[in-house]
C-alpha positions, 0 to 999 in steps of 0.5 A: 442479525446483520450480515455482510458479504465479503471477499478475501483477495490476494492483491498484486498477484495472480495466484493464491497465497501470493502478494498481500491479502485484504478482506473486502466487506460490501455494503458496510456503511452501517459499521462503525470504526470500532467494529471495522478495526476489530474485524481487521484484528480478527483476520490478522491481515494488515488492512481491510476495506469497507464499501458503501454507496457514493454520491461523487464516485462509483463506490466509496471505500473506507480503509482500516488497519487494526489500529485506525482508519487510513485515507487511502491504501494501495493493495486494498484498492487493487483487492477492492476492485478485484472483488467488485469485478468478481461480483459483477459490480463494475460495468466497463473497464473503468471505475472511480473510488471515493477515498479519504485522499480524493477520487481514485480512478481505476482502469481495468485491462481484461485478462485472466481472472480480474485482469490487470487493475491500474490505479492512478494515485494523486500527485506526490506531495514532498515533505521534510527530509529527515536525518539519516541517523534518526531513520536508520535507528528505526530499522536497526541500521547504520546511517551508511546503509542509506544512500539517499536523503530519507524524505516523507512523500505522499501519493495519498498517505505519507511514507518515509522513503528510505533507499538502502545500498543493497539487499544485505542491508534490507535483510538486516532491517528490524523495527525498533518501535522506540526509535519509530516513536522518536521519529514520529514525535520529531515529525509532530505525529500523534501516537502511532499515526505515522506510517513506518519507513518504507525501505527500498533497494534499487535491485529487484528480488529477481530478474523481473524486478527493478526495485525490492522493498520492505515495510516493517510494521508496529503492533497491533499490525502484523510484523511485516506488510507483504506488499504496499501499493501506496508506499510504492507510489510514493517511492516511485515519485521520490526515485523519479524526482531524485534521478534514481531511476532513468525511466518513468516505468518500472517493476516494483517487487515486495514480499518475496522473503515472506514467501508471498511474492508481489509485483506491480507495474509502476508509471510516474506521470509527468516530468520529475519537476511536475508530476501529476500522479503515479499509476500503480498496476497489479492483479488480484486473486479472489481467494475466498468469499463469505458472510460476516455475521454481527449481533 
């Protein structure tokens, strides 16, 4: 019977049951896509990672939703490094990860638990600007709730970054799957391949934050993602390019209304017209460890 070690890690938090959970499965190169997707579904988590050896980095990471594989994901990267640290599989204060979006360098600042884990996401790619009416419909919102042109932005995986006027609009947002399908078709995506819009406000959930965001998700994923590290990187690039933040470093928050508060320290690298990447940093808490048994 094949067996695989795994850790369940809460990312972007320093305490149990905060941030966003991710199961990290070690030495999982033999697992096929269908098994990986079924494992994610079994956990009821948004994403899980599966590790295997790499010839070009320290570790290779595969990222899975219940529906498909992703090239990259943010909170699972933090969780993966926290798991590797907990198992003594990282020497020193840096590690490189081979992902579908390229090599992701990660720095570790020692501290309590896993310390602070900082991943440098790739230089942003700015895609099409989208009609406010079409994007607002995805969230059941009015076009007037959106205060800047929605745009597809990627620092590893593309999101539709959508800035809302206030927390009241953010709280009203509810996912319309039909409108999401229409937006996806408008962009030329096949089926459910498009990630849902990332709804952003320019006010923290509390006094510590500068932004507060939500990601509402379509089945078979859970209804809402507690913290979205990849979208946070894309959001930072969008805000910096469009002059919606006045400094390249800020604190991003998400998940507080789910009773899973998460927080990241974000830094955009380079000027607004020549960004070289986005650094997203947070902590990880290893909640439990076990063995995955498969016949």
